C-alpha angles and dihedrals in degrees: 000000000000118000117195110192102130136039089252092057093064117094121233127228123243129228101245094217093046093217126151107257129200142182131235120194129223100175094118093041113034091015091054088062091067108124114251101023133093121199111208122202091260090052091052091049092050091050088051088054092053091048089052091051091051094046100241109173103217143008129193126215142180117250099192106103139036093256090057093048093047090053091048091051091050090051095048091046088059089068099217119156091214142083093033110225111232133180135235128215143173115240095273127103091232090065090049088053090056089055091047090053087070097067097194093061110096102173135044138183118229120206113232112178110202110174117097091238090058097041099044104026107027099036098027093224117158097231150351088262091059090051092049092051091049093051097045094047091052092046090050090049091053093047092046089056093053102259125141109229144220117193108214101207096200121207093003091155090065098040138096095255098171097053102029119007101048093048088048091052091050089057091046090055091048088059095041115012090186095052113132108236108215112204102208118203088192100174098027098253094133121108128203096222124117120237092031105126128217140329094030108028110094093188093052094046093049091047091050092050091049104037104029103028095032094225108179096201122038123177132183123216108186131184123209104226091124095031094252102106097110093040090051091049091052090046088055091056091044093058101042112288113136099195137048123191114213144155130229110261086003092272117172143095121338108338091357134228139299108301114247095206093056093049091047092051093048093050095043099044106027108031122076118246097014114132104124097101125076110214099178095103096051095099091048090046089054093051090051092052091049101044101034103032101026101240107156110223114204113233092238096048109130120251098005107031119114092240097053091098098019118113128190112147117092098238095046097046093047089053095047093047090056096040123353089208088071094076107000116083093203136004116274093235090064089076098024093260131139131226116240131189114205130195114222142139092292097047121118132214093266096064090042089052089050093050094045092048092048091049092049091051090053094047097044099035092226135091110266127180120213115199119227092238095049105136091219089060090052089050091055090047090051091051091050093048089052090055091057097037100045109016095044093234111193102182137064122268109263125230088247091057091048089053090051090052091048092050091048099048105024104033114021102034097052091050093049092048092049093051092048091055095049116115116237122220 
Protein backbone atom coordinates (compact mmCIF):
# COMPACT_ATOMS: atom_id res chain seq x y z
CA UNK A 1 0.00 0.00 0.00
CA UNK A 2 1.33 3.44 -0.95
CA UNK A 3 0.93 6.25 1.59
CA UNK A 4 1.46 9.79 0.36
CA UNK A 5 1.66 12.19 3.32
CA UNK A 6 4.84 14.15 2.58
CA UNK A 7 6.48 15.58 -0.50
CA UNK A 8 9.15 12.90 -0.26
CA UNK A 9 6.54 10.12 -0.44
CA UNK A 10 5.44 11.06 -3.95
CA UNK A 11 7.13 9.23 -6.84
CA UNK A 12 8.75 11.13 -9.69
CA UNK A 13 8.30 10.54 -13.39
CA UNK A 14 11.15 9.49 -15.67
CA UNK A 15 12.15 10.90 -19.03
CA UNK A 16 11.48 7.89 -21.28
CA UNK A 17 14.52 8.56 -23.51
CA UNK A 18 16.83 9.13 -20.53
CA UNK A 19 18.73 11.93 -22.29
CA UNK A 20 20.42 14.87 -20.59
CA UNK A 21 18.17 17.89 -21.08
CA UNK A 22 19.03 21.56 -20.82
CA UNK A 23 17.47 25.02 -21.05
CA UNK A 24 18.37 28.02 -23.16
CA UNK A 25 16.91 31.40 -22.37
CA UNK A 26 15.52 34.03 -24.72
CA UNK A 27 14.28 36.58 -22.17
CA UNK A 28 16.64 39.31 -23.39
CA UNK A 29 16.11 38.44 -27.08
CA UNK A 30 12.58 37.23 -27.85
CA UNK A 31 11.29 38.52 -24.52
CA UNK A 32 12.63 41.98 -25.27
CA UNK A 33 10.28 42.11 -28.28
CA UNK A 34 7.24 42.15 -25.98
CA UNK A 35 5.17 45.25 -26.83
CA UNK A 36 5.26 47.95 -24.19
CA UNK A 37 8.55 47.11 -22.45
CA UNK A 38 12.13 48.29 -22.93
CA UNK A 39 15.06 46.29 -21.60
CA UNK A 40 18.00 48.55 -20.83
CA UNK A 41 21.57 47.22 -20.71
CA UNK A 42 21.43 47.13 -16.89
CA UNK A 43 18.17 45.14 -17.04
CA UNK A 44 19.72 42.58 -19.37
CA UNK A 45 22.75 42.25 -17.13
CA UNK A 46 20.57 41.73 -14.04
CA UNK A 47 18.56 39.06 -15.88
CA UNK A 48 21.87 37.38 -16.77
CA UNK A 49 22.75 37.37 -13.06
CA UNK A 50 19.47 35.63 -12.19
CA UNK A 51 20.01 33.07 -14.95
CA UNK A 52 23.46 32.37 -13.53
CA UNK A 53 22.00 31.85 -10.05
CA UNK A 54 19.48 29.38 -11.42
CA UNK A 55 22.03 27.48 -13.49
CA UNK A 56 20.56 28.06 -16.97
CA UNK A 57 22.97 26.72 -19.59
CA UNK A 58 22.63 29.26 -22.42
CA UNK A 59 21.10 32.60 -23.30
CA UNK A 60 20.70 34.21 -26.68
CA UNK A 61 20.95 37.90 -27.40
CA UNK A 62 20.73 40.40 -30.22
CA UNK A 63 23.99 42.10 -31.26
CA UNK A 64 22.57 44.86 -33.46
CA UNK A 65 22.73 48.04 -31.39
CA UNK A 66 24.97 49.68 -28.82
CA UNK A 67 22.63 48.78 -25.95
CA UNK A 68 22.87 45.10 -26.89
CA UNK A 69 26.65 45.23 -27.15
CA UNK A 70 27.02 47.09 -23.85
CA UNK A 71 24.96 44.42 -22.10
CA UNK A 72 27.04 41.66 -23.72
CA UNK A 73 30.27 43.31 -22.56
CA UNK A 74 28.95 43.59 -19.00
CA UNK A 75 28.01 39.91 -19.05
CA UNK A 76 31.34 38.71 -20.40
CA UNK A 77 33.21 40.93 -17.92
CA UNK A 78 31.46 39.04 -15.13
CA UNK A 79 33.42 35.93 -16.05
CA UNK A 80 30.71 33.33 -15.45
CA UNK A 81 30.92 30.00 -17.25
CA UNK A 82 27.13 29.83 -17.45
CA UNK A 83 24.90 30.77 -19.00
CA UNK A 84 26.86 30.74 -22.24
CA UNK A 85 26.18 33.93 -24.18
CA UNK A 86 25.18 33.15 -27.76
CA UNK A 87 24.24 35.35 -30.71
CA UNK A 88 21.27 35.56 -33.03
CA UNK A 89 21.26 36.44 -36.72
CA UNK A 90 19.09 36.62 -39.76
CA UNK A 91 20.18 34.42 -42.65
CA UNK A 92 22.53 37.00 -44.16
CA UNK A 93 26.35 37.01 -43.92
CA UNK A 94 26.33 40.64 -42.70
CA UNK A 95 24.47 39.54 -39.54
CA UNK A 96 27.00 36.76 -39.01
CA UNK A 97 29.75 39.37 -39.26
CA UNK A 98 28.10 41.33 -36.45
CA UNK A 99 28.21 38.23 -34.27
CA UNK A 100 31.83 37.61 -35.23
CA UNK A 101 32.69 41.18 -34.20
CA UNK A 102 32.10 40.07 -30.61
CA UNK A 103 35.04 37.72 -30.37
CA UNK A 104 33.92 35.95 -27.18
CA UNK A 105 30.70 34.64 -28.78
CA UNK A 106 31.22 31.11 -30.09
CA UNK A 107 27.67 30.15 -31.11
CA UNK A 108 24.88 31.84 -32.99
CA UNK A 109 21.33 31.10 -33.97
CA UNK A 110 20.35 31.66 -37.59
CA UNK A 111 16.75 32.43 -38.47
CA UNK A 112 15.38 30.16 -41.19
CA UNK A 113 11.72 30.87 -41.93
CA UNK A 114 10.14 27.83 -43.56
CA UNK A 115 6.39 28.37 -43.98
CA UNK A 116 5.20 29.62 -47.36
CA UNK A 117 3.64 32.68 -45.72
CA UNK A 118 7.03 33.67 -44.33
CA UNK A 119 9.06 32.79 -47.41
CA UNK A 120 6.81 34.33 -50.06
CA UNK A 121 4.94 37.09 -48.21
CA UNK A 122 7.20 38.22 -45.36
CA UNK A 123 10.56 37.82 -47.07
CA UNK A 124 9.39 38.34 -50.65
CA UNK A 125 11.47 35.45 -51.97
CA UNK A 126 10.40 33.87 -55.26
CA UNK A 127 10.41 30.24 -54.07
CA UNK A 128 11.24 27.68 -51.42
CA UNK A 129 14.40 26.88 -53.39
CA UNK A 130 15.56 30.49 -53.07
CA UNK A 131 14.98 30.36 -49.32
CA UNK A 132 16.93 27.12 -49.02
CA UNK A 133 19.88 28.55 -50.90
CA UNK A 134 19.86 31.67 -48.73
CA UNK A 135 19.79 29.65 -45.50
CA UNK A 136 22.45 27.12 -46.45
CA UNK A 137 24.85 29.76 -47.74
CA UNK A 138 24.59 31.70 -44.47
CA UNK A 139 25.00 28.56 -42.38
CA UNK A 140 28.09 27.61 -44.39
CA UNK A 141 29.48 31.13 -43.88
CA UNK A 142 29.01 30.87 -40.10
CA UNK A 143 30.62 27.42 -39.94
CA UNK A 144 33.52 28.52 -42.14
CA UNK A 145 34.20 31.31 -39.67
CA UNK A 146 34.32 28.96 -36.70
CA UNK A 147 30.89 29.46 -35.13
CA UNK A 148 28.76 26.73 -33.64
CA UNK A 149 25.25 27.01 -35.04
CA UNK A 150 21.57 26.74 -34.18
CA UNK A 151 19.12 26.59 -37.05
CA UNK A 152 15.94 28.40 -36.00
CA UNK A 153 13.35 26.64 -38.15
CA UNK A 154 10.71 29.38 -37.90
CA UNK A 155 7.00 28.56 -38.24
CA UNK A 156 7.63 24.84 -38.59
CA UNK A 157 4.13 24.05 -37.31
CA UNK A 158 2.63 25.73 -40.40
CA UNK A 159 5.11 24.47 -42.97
CA UNK A 160 5.36 21.63 -45.47
CA UNK A 161 7.81 19.60 -43.44
CA UNK A 162 7.73 16.41 -45.52
CA UNK A 163 8.49 18.03 -48.88
CA UNK A 164 10.57 21.04 -47.83
CA UNK A 165 11.64 21.34 -44.20
CA UNK A 166 12.96 17.84 -43.54
CA UNK A 167 15.07 17.79 -46.75
CA UNK A 168 16.38 21.25 -45.76
CA UNK A 169 17.36 19.98 -42.32
CA UNK A 170 19.20 17.04 -43.87
CA UNK A 171 21.31 19.52 -45.86
CA UNK A 172 21.85 21.63 -42.71
CA UNK A 173 23.19 18.60 -40.89
CA UNK A 174 25.50 17.76 -43.79
CA UNK A 175 27.12 21.20 -43.35
CA UNK A 176 27.14 21.09 -39.53
CA UNK A 177 26.34 17.67 -37.98
CA UNK A 178 26.35 19.25 -34.51
CA UNK A 179 23.93 22.04 -35.42
CA UNK A 180 21.09 22.44 -32.93
CA UNK A 181 17.82 22.15 -34.82
CA UNK A 182 15.34 24.51 -33.19
CA UNK A 183 11.76 23.45 -33.85
CA UNK A 184 9.93 26.78 -33.70
CA UNK A 185 6.22 26.70 -32.94
CA UNK A 186 6.05 30.35 -33.94
CA UNK A 187 2.29 30.94 -33.76
CA UNK A 188 1.47 28.26 -31.17
CA UNK A 189 -0.19 25.78 -33.52
CA UNK A 190 1.76 22.81 -32.16
CA UNK A 191 0.09 20.19 -29.98
CA UNK A 192 1.74 17.84 -27.45
CA UNK A 193 -0.25 14.74 -28.42
CA UNK A 194 1.29 11.62 -29.87
CA UNK A 195 0.12 10.29 -33.25
CA UNK A 196 -0.67 13.79 -34.54
CA UNK A 197 1.26 14.12 -37.78
CA UNK A 198 3.01 17.19 -39.17
CA UNK A 199 2.78 20.10 -39.18
CA UNK A 200 1.17 20.21 -35.71
CA UNK A 201 2.40 17.19 -33.74
CA UNK A 202 5.43 18.12 -31.64
CA UNK A 203 6.10 14.49 -30.60
CA UNK A 204 6.07 13.21 -34.18
CA UNK A 205 8.29 16.02 -35.44
CA UNK A 206 10.84 15.55 -32.66
CA UNK A 207 10.89 11.79 -33.21
CA UNK A 208 11.44 12.28 -36.96
CA UNK A 209 14.31 14.71 -36.35
CA UNK A 210 15.93 12.31 -33.89
CA UNK A 211 15.27 8.89 -35.38
CA UNK A 212 15.10 9.54 -39.13
CA UNK A 213 17.34 12.58 -39.61
CA UNK A 214 19.74 11.69 -36.76
CA UNK A 215 19.86 15.22 -35.37
CA UNK A 216 22.13 15.23 -32.30
CA UNK A 217 20.71 18.39 -30.79
CA UNK A 218 17.00 19.20 -30.93
CA UNK A 219 15.46 22.24 -29.27
CA UNK A 220 11.87 23.42 -28.99
CA UNK A 221 10.87 27.08 -29.07
CA UNK A 222 7.15 27.29 -28.34
CA UNK A 223 4.78 30.23 -28.28
CA UNK A 224 1.69 30.34 -26.09
CA UNK A 225 -1.05 31.56 -28.42
CA UNK A 226 -3.16 28.48 -27.66
CA UNK A 227 -1.87 28.08 -24.10
CA UNK A 228 0.19 24.97 -24.90
CA UNK A 229 3.76 26.33 -24.88
CA UNK A 230 4.90 24.62 -21.68
CA UNK A 231 3.10 21.38 -22.55
CA UNK A 232 4.72 21.38 -25.99
CA UNK A 233 8.14 22.03 -24.47
CA UNK A 234 7.73 19.09 -22.11
CA UNK A 235 6.46 16.93 -24.98
CA UNK A 236 9.64 17.81 -26.83
CA UNK A 237 11.75 16.48 -23.97
CA UNK A 238 9.53 13.42 -23.66
CA UNK A 239 10.16 12.38 -27.24
CA UNK A 240 13.87 13.07 -27.52
CA UNK A 241 14.63 16.81 -27.61
CA UNK A 242 17.54 17.78 -25.39
CA UNK A 243 16.96 21.55 -25.29
CA UNK A 244 14.05 23.88 -24.69
CA UNK A 245 14.18 27.61 -25.37
CA UNK A 246 12.06 29.69 -22.99
CA UNK A 247 11.64 33.13 -21.41
CA UNK A 248 11.14 34.07 -17.79
CA UNK A 249 7.43 34.69 -17.11
CA UNK A 250 6.85 33.69 -20.73
CA UNK A 251 7.39 37.27 -21.93
CA UNK A 252 7.55 37.85 -25.66
CA UNK A 253 5.45 38.81 -28.62
CA UNK A 254 1.65 38.36 -28.54
CA UNK A 255 0.86 35.71 -25.89
CA UNK A 256 4.54 35.13 -25.23
CA UNK A 257 6.70 32.04 -24.95
CA UNK A 258 6.96 28.93 -22.82
CA UNK A 259 7.48 30.05 -19.22
CA UNK A 260 10.88 29.18 -17.84
CA UNK A 261 9.75 29.08 -14.22
CA UNK A 262 7.07 26.48 -14.96
CA UNK A 263 9.47 24.26 -16.87
CA UNK A 264 12.09 24.59 -14.13
CA UNK A 265 9.61 23.66 -11.43
CA UNK A 266 8.34 20.66 -13.37
CA UNK A 267 11.82 19.34 -14.03
CA UNK A 268 13.10 19.98 -10.51
CA UNK A 269 10.10 18.70 -8.56
CA UNK A 270 8.45 16.13 -10.81
CA UNK A 271 11.19 14.51 -12.90
CA UNK A 272 13.52 11.92 -11.45
CA UNK A 273 17.20 12.81 -11.13
CA UNK A 274 16.82 16.55 -11.68
CA UNK A 275 18.65 18.66 -9.15
CA UNK A 276 20.93 20.88 -11.25
CA UNK A 277 18.78 24.01 -11.12
CA UNK A 278 18.50 26.35 -8.12
CA UNK A 279 14.99 27.79 -7.93
CA UNK A 280 15.39 29.84 -4.76
CA UNK A 281 15.67 33.18 -6.57
CA UNK A 282 12.53 32.78 -8.71
CA UNK A 283 10.31 34.88 -6.43
CA UNK A 284 12.94 37.63 -6.31
CA UNK A 285 13.37 37.38 -10.11
CA UNK A 286 9.63 37.88 -10.50
CA UNK A 287 9.64 40.97 -8.26
CA UNK A 288 12.49 42.43 -10.30
CA UNK A 289 10.62 41.92 -13.55
CA UNK A 290 7.51 43.54 -12.09
CA UNK A 291 9.06 46.53 -10.33
CA UNK A 292 11.94 47.34 -12.68
CA UNK A 293 10.58 46.35 -16.10
CA UNK A 294 6.84 46.71 -15.55
CA UNK A 295 5.68 43.17 -16.23
CA UNK A 296 2.39 42.75 -14.39
CA UNK A 297 2.29 39.35 -12.67
CA UNK A 298 -1.25 38.05 -12.02
CA UNK A 299 -1.83 37.05 -8.39
CA UNK A 300 -2.72 33.51 -9.39
CA UNK A 301 0.25 32.95 -11.73
CA UNK A 302 1.93 29.69 -10.83
CA UNK A 303 5.37 29.69 -9.18
CA UNK A 304 5.75 33.48 -8.73
CA UNK A 305 2.22 34.87 -8.20
CA UNK A 306 1.34 36.42 -4.83
CA UNK A 307 -1.41 33.88 -4.25
CA UNK A 308 0.69 30.75 -4.84
CA UNK A 309 1.17 30.26 -1.09
CA UNK A 310 -1.70 32.44 0.14
CA UNK A 311 -4.61 30.73 1.90
CA UNK A 312 -7.96 32.21 2.85
CA UNK A 313 -10.77 29.66 2.70
CA UNK A 314 -11.56 27.80 5.89
CA UNK A 315 -10.99 24.25 4.62
CA UNK A 316 -7.72 25.09 2.89
CA UNK A 317 -6.19 27.09 5.72
CA UNK A 318 -7.12 24.51 8.34
CA UNK A 319 -5.43 21.83 6.24
CA UNK A 320 -2.26 23.84 5.60
CA UNK A 321 -1.89 24.82 9.26
CA UNK A 322 -1.92 21.16 10.23
CA UNK A 323 0.22 19.94 7.32
CA UNK A 324 1.28 22.20 4.42
CA UNK A 325 1.42 19.14 2.13
CA UNK A 326 -2.38 19.06 2.29
CA UNK A 327 -2.84 21.99 -0.09
CA UNK A 328 0.63 23.12 -1.15
CA UNK A 329 2.25 21.17 -4.02
CA UNK A 330 5.77 22.17 -2.96
CA UNK A 331 7.31 24.12 -0.05
CA UNK A 332 7.48 27.93 -0.53
CA UNK A 333 11.22 28.08 0.12
CA UNK A 334 11.87 26.01 -3.01
CA UNK A 335 11.17 29.11 -5.13
CA UNK A 336 11.99 31.72 -2.49
CA UNK A 337 8.32 32.32 -1.68
CA UNK A 338 6.54 32.84 1.64
CA UNK A 339 3.36 31.30 3.01
CA UNK A 340 0.58 33.75 3.86
CA UNK A 341 -2.71 33.24 5.67
CA UNK A 342 -5.37 35.77 4.77
CA UNK A 343 -8.64 36.57 6.51
CA UNK A 344 -11.56 37.07 4.16
CA UNK A 345 -15.23 36.27 3.75
CA UNK A 346 -14.53 32.55 3.29
CA UNK A 347 -12.13 32.16 6.24
CA UNK A 348 -12.95 29.85 9.11
CA UNK A 349 -12.24 30.01 12.83
CA UNK A 350 -9.02 27.98 12.54
CA UNK A 351 -7.13 30.48 10.39
CA UNK A 352 -8.44 33.34 12.53
CA UNK A 353 -7.20 31.53 15.65
CA UNK A 354 -3.81 31.05 13.98
CA UNK A 355 -3.53 34.72 12.99
CA UNK A 356 -4.67 35.98 16.40
CA UNK A 357 -2.28 33.66 18.21
CA UNK A 358 0.60 34.67 15.93
CA UNK A 359 -0.17 38.36 16.47
CA UNK A 360 -0.35 37.91 20.25
CA UNK A 361 3.00 36.15 20.26
CA UNK A 362 4.57 39.07 18.38
CA UNK A 363 3.00 41.67 20.66
CA UNK A 364 3.73 39.92 23.96
CA UNK A 365 7.06 38.35 23.08
CA UNK A 366 6.00 35.02 24.59
CA UNK A 367 4.29 31.90 23.27
CA UNK A 368 0.55 32.12 23.89
CA UNK A 369 -2.07 29.54 22.96
CA UNK A 370 -5.55 30.69 21.97
CA UNK A 371 -8.24 28.04 22.19
CA UNK A 372 -10.65 27.60 19.33
CA UNK A 373 -13.68 28.21 21.57
CA UNK A 374 -12.29 31.40 23.16
CA UNK A 375 -15.23 33.86 23.22
CA UNK A 376 -12.92 36.74 22.31
CA UNK A 377 -12.02 34.90 19.11
CA UNK A 378 -15.72 34.53 18.31
CA UNK A 379 -16.19 38.27 18.92
CA UNK A 380 -13.50 39.10 16.38
CA UNK A 381 -15.06 36.68 13.91
CA UNK A 382 -18.45 38.31 14.43
CA UNK A 383 -16.98 41.78 13.80
CA UNK A 384 -15.32 40.59 10.59
CA UNK A 385 -18.51 38.91 9.33
CA UNK A 386 -20.34 42.16 9.95
CA UNK A 387 -17.82 44.00 7.77
CA UNK A 388 -18.60 41.71 4.86
CA UNK A 389 -22.33 41.37 5.50
CA UNK A 390 -23.24 44.99 6.15
CA UNK A 391 -20.41 47.19 4.91
CA UNK A 392 -19.93 45.31 1.64
CA UNK A 393 -16.23 44.75 2.29
CA UNK A 394 -14.46 43.55 -0.88
CA UNK A 395 -10.89 43.01 0.34
CA UNK A 396 -9.12 40.78 2.85
CA UNK A 397 -8.55 41.87 6.43
CA UNK A 398 -5.04 43.27 6.75
CA UNK A 399 -2.51 42.22 9.39
CA UNK A 400 -2.80 45.71 10.86
CA UNK A 401 -6.55 45.26 11.29
CA UNK A 402 -6.02 41.86 12.94
CA UNK A 403 -3.62 43.51 15.36
CA UNK A 404 -6.20 46.15 16.18
CA UNK A 405 -8.77 43.43 16.93
CA UNK A 406 -6.25 41.58 19.11
CA UNK A 407 -5.44 44.73 21.04
CA UNK A 408 -9.13 45.48 21.50
CA UNK A 409 -10.29 42.06 22.68
CA UNK A 410 -7.19 40.42 24.14
CA UNK A 411 -5.22 43.32 25.61
CA UNK A 412 -7.31 46.40 26.33
CA UNK A 413 -10.65 44.91 27.36
CA UNK A 414 -9.31 42.51 30.02
CA UNK A 415 -7.30 45.33 31.61
CA UNK A 416 -10.28 47.68 31.66
CA UNK A 417 -12.55 45.03 33.16
CA UNK A 418 -10.03 44.19 35.84
CA UNK A 419 -9.62 47.83 36.85
CA UNK A 420 -13.36 48.35 36.96
CA UNK A 421 -13.77 45.47 39.36
CA UNK A 422 -11.04 46.61 41.76
CA UNK A 423 -12.18 47.59 45.27
CA UNK A 424 -11.28 51.09 46.39
CA UNK A 425 -10.11 51.85 49.93
